[in-house]
C-alpha positions in Angstrom: -11.9 146.1 279.0 -14.4 146.9 276.2 -17.6 148.8 277.1 -20.8 146.8 277.2 -23.1 148.1 274.4 -26.8 147.5 273.8 -25.9 145.4 270.8 -23.6 143.1 272.7 -26.0 142.7 275.5 -28.9 141.8 273.1 -26.6 139.4 271.2 -25.4 137.7 274.4 -29.1 137.4 275.6 -30.3 135.9 272.2 -27.5 133.3 272.3 -28.2 132.3 275.9 -32.0 132.0 275.1 -31.2 129.9 272.0 -28.9 127.5 274.0 -31.5 127.2 276.7 -34.3 126.3 274.3 -32.1 123.9 272.4 -30.7 121.9 275.4 -34.0 120.3 276.4 -34.7 119.3 272.7 -31.2 117.7 272.4 -31.7 115.8 275.7 -35.1 114.4 274.6 -33.6 113.3 271.3 -30.9 111.5 273.0 -33.3 109.5 275.1 -36.0 109.1 272.4 -34.7 105.5 271.6 -34.3 104.3 275.0 -36.8 101.6 275.9 -38.6 102.2 279.3 -38.4 99.6 282.0 -41.0 96.9 282.3 -43.7 97.2 284.8 -46.6 95.2 286.4 -48.8 96.7 289.1 -52.4 97.2 290.2 -53.5 100.8 289.8 -56.8 101.8 291.1 -57.9 98.2 291.1 -56.8 97.6 287.5 -53.9 95.5 286.5 -51.5 97.4 284.2 -48.4 95.8 282.5 -45.9 97.1 280.2 -42.8 95.7 278.6 -40.5 96.3 275.5 -42.1 94.7 272.4 -39.4 92.5 270.9 -40.0 92.5 267.2 -42.2 95.7 266.8 -39.3 98.3 267.3 -40.5 101.7 265.9 -43.9 102.4 264.5 -46.6 103.7 266.6 -45.9 101.5 269.6 -42.4 102.8 270.0 -41.3 99.1 270.6 -43.3 99.0 273.8 -46.5 97.0 274.7 -49.0 97.9 277.5 -52.1 96.2 278.7 -54.9 97.1 281.1 -56.5 94.0 282.6 -55.0 92.0 279.8 -56.4 94.1 276.9 -53.8 95.9 274.9 -53.7 99.7 275.2 -52.7 101.1 271.9 -49.7 103.5 272.5 -47.9 105.9 270.2 -44.6 107.7 271.0 -44.3 111.3 270.0 -41.3 112.8 268.3 -40.4 114.6 271.5 -40.3 111.3 273.4 -43.7 111.6 275.2 -46.4 109.0 275.0 -50.1 109.1 274.2 -52.7 106.3 274.1 -55.9 105.9 272.2 -57.8 106.6 275.5 -55.9 109.7 276.4 -54.8 111.0 273.0 -54.5 114.7 273.8 -52.6 114.4 277.0 -48.9 113.4 276.4 -47.2 111.8 279.3 -43.5 110.9 279.8 -43.7 107.1 280.1 -45.8 104.2 279.1 -46.5 103.5 282.7 -48.0 107.1 283.0 -50.0 106.5 279.8 -51.6 103.4 281.4 -52.4 105.1 284.5 -53.9 108.0 282.5 -56.1 105.5 280.6 -57.3 103.9 283.8 -58.1 107.4 285.2 -60.0 108.2 282.0 -61.9 104.9 281.8 -63.3 105.6 285.2 -64.1 101.8 285.8 -65.2 101.1 282.2 -63.7 98.1 280.4 -60.9 98.7 277.8 -62.0 97.5 274.5 -59.6 96.0 271.9 -58.5 98.6 269.4 -58.2 97.5 265.8 -54.8 98.4 264.4 -55.2 97.4 260.8 
């Protein structure tokens, strides 16, 4: 059996670290194009709804439409599969439902105003 050298140990450690870092990225890329499930609920007294947006696959919406009390919440899907909204732009979340809830939290009772997308 060959003797374990410092070089062999460092090489094995580097390979393991590279595989560990690459695995979550590959998993996120595999699920990047999956469309989240539709939802319709009342969260903190606000009606939030979300559903796949038929003809608008891709682009900023990621093929998904969310409303808060009937007003569209502008969503964007990041390259890593997380979602952000115009209301909570600097706090990525894993799903459109989480983005809608984060927007309600951030609004603190204020009304969501329509966001011009032109």
